N, C-alpha and C positions, 0 to 999 in steps of 0.2 A: 452313240448308243452305249449302253452299259458294257456290252460285249467288246466293243471297240476299245473302250477305256481300259477294261481288264486286260486285254491283249497287249495294249500299247504301254501299260504301266511299267515303270522301272521299279521293281520290287526291292532291289538292293544293288550294290555295286560289285557283289562277289568278293572274293579275297584271293590270296595267293594259291589256295588249294582248290577253290571252286569257282566256276563262272557265275555271272549274275543269275539270280533266280528268274524263272520264267513260268508263265501260265500256259499250259497246252490244252487246247480244246480237242477232245477225241471223238465227240459225237454231238450232233444237234438234231432234234426231232420236234416237229410241230405239225399238228393237223392229222387228218385221216388219209391224206393222199388224194382227196377230191379237190379239183381245181376251183370249185365254186363255194368252198366253205372256209370262212375265216377261222383260223385256229383259236382255241380258247386258252391254250397254254403252250409254252415252249420249254422243252427239256434240254438241258445242256450238261454233258459230262465233261469235266475238265480235271486236270491235275497240275500240281506244282512240281517243277524240278527245282529243288532248292538245296543249298549247301548250308554251311555253318554260319553264314552271314545273316540268315533269317531264322525265325522260329515259327513253328506251325501256328501258334496262337496269334502271333502278330499278323500273319497272312490271312487268317480267318477274319480278324477284326477289320482289316483293310478292305477285304472283299465285301463284307457287310456294309461298311461305310460307303463304298461306291454304289452299291445297290440301293441303300437308304437315300442317298442324295438324289437318286433318280425316282424316288418314291414308288418303287416297284413292289408288287405283291410277290414274295418269293419264299421258298423253303430251300435250305441247304442241308445236305447230308454229307458230313465229313468223315473220311476214313483215312487215318494216318497209317500207311503201311510200314513206316520205319523212319526214324530220325537220321539225318546225315551224321557221319562219323569220320574221324581221322585217326589213323594209326601212326604214331611218331616212330622215331628210330628205336629199335629194340633188338632182342635176340632173334626173333622170327624174321624181321625185315633184313637183318644182316645175313642170316642163313639163306634166305631166298635170293638176295642180291648176289651172294657168292656162288650159289648153285647155277644161277642163270649165266653169270660171267664164265664159269667153268665149262658149261656144256654148250653154250651158244657163241661165246666170244663177245657178247653184247653186255653193256653196262646198263641195267634198267634204271628208270627214273620213277619216283613215286608219282602217281597220277590218279585223279578221281574221275576221269572222263569216261570210264567204262559203262556208265549207266547204273541202274538200280542193282544193288548187291544184296545177296542173301546174308552177307556179313552183318547187315543192319540188325539182325536178330541176335547175333552173338556179341557185337561190340558193346551193348549196354552192360554186359556182365564184366567188362573191364579187360577182356582178352585182347591180345594183339590180333588184328584181322588183316590179312593180305590175300588177295586173289592171285593165283598163279594158274594159268591155263594156256591153251593153244592160241595162236593168232586167230582173231575172230573177225576177219575181214568180211565174212558173209553171214555173220550172226543175225538171227531173226529175219532172214530173207528166204525166198524160195530157193531150194537146192542148197541150203546151208551145208557147209563142208569144211573139213580141215585136212591138212596134209598128213599122210601116214608117217612121213619122216618126222614131222613136228610131234606126233604122239610119242614116238620113241624117245626123242630128246626130252619131252615133258616128263616121261617116266624116270629118266636119268636125273632130272632136276629134283623130282620128288624124293628120290632115294638119297640124293646128296643133302637135301634139307633135313631129312630125318637123321642122317649120320651126323650132321653138324649139331643138331639140337640134342641128340641122345648120347653121342660119343665124345664130343668136344668138352674140354674142361670149362667150367663156368667162370 
C-alpha cells in the first residue's frame, strides 16, 4: 500500500548533526464508525521529522510521486512549521558551554536530538540559536516535572551566560 511505502521509505541518510528523516503518522480516520459501511475516503495526518540532509520541497515531490504511482485520488495540505537549522561554534555557544561546565561540572555536546525547537523561528534571521533548559526526562508526558535543584543551577547558568556575553571582552 501507499502508506506502507511511505512509512518504509528511506528519505535520506541523515548527516553528522541529524538522524535520517522519517515520516510519522499521527492520525488515521476513515468511515463513520458503522461496521457495515465501506468508507468513501481515508484521512491521514502525518509529518516529517527531517534535518538538513533533506529539503521540504523534495519531500513533497517524493510523496506525490509515491501516491501518483499508485494512481490514487488524493489531496495534500502541507504546512511547514519551520526548517531545520544548525548553530555552529560562536560566542553564544562558547558562553553556554562555559556556564554549564562551571555550574554542573559537565561538558555539554552540541545535539539536535531534542525535538522541534522554537528556535526555528529565530534561526532564519541569522542569530545563533542554542537551547539551554532543565533535564527533560519527563517532557511531554503525564506528570511532566523537573528537579527544583536543577532550576537553581539553570538560573546560575543563565546569569553566567549573560555575564560572559555582556562583560567579557570581545
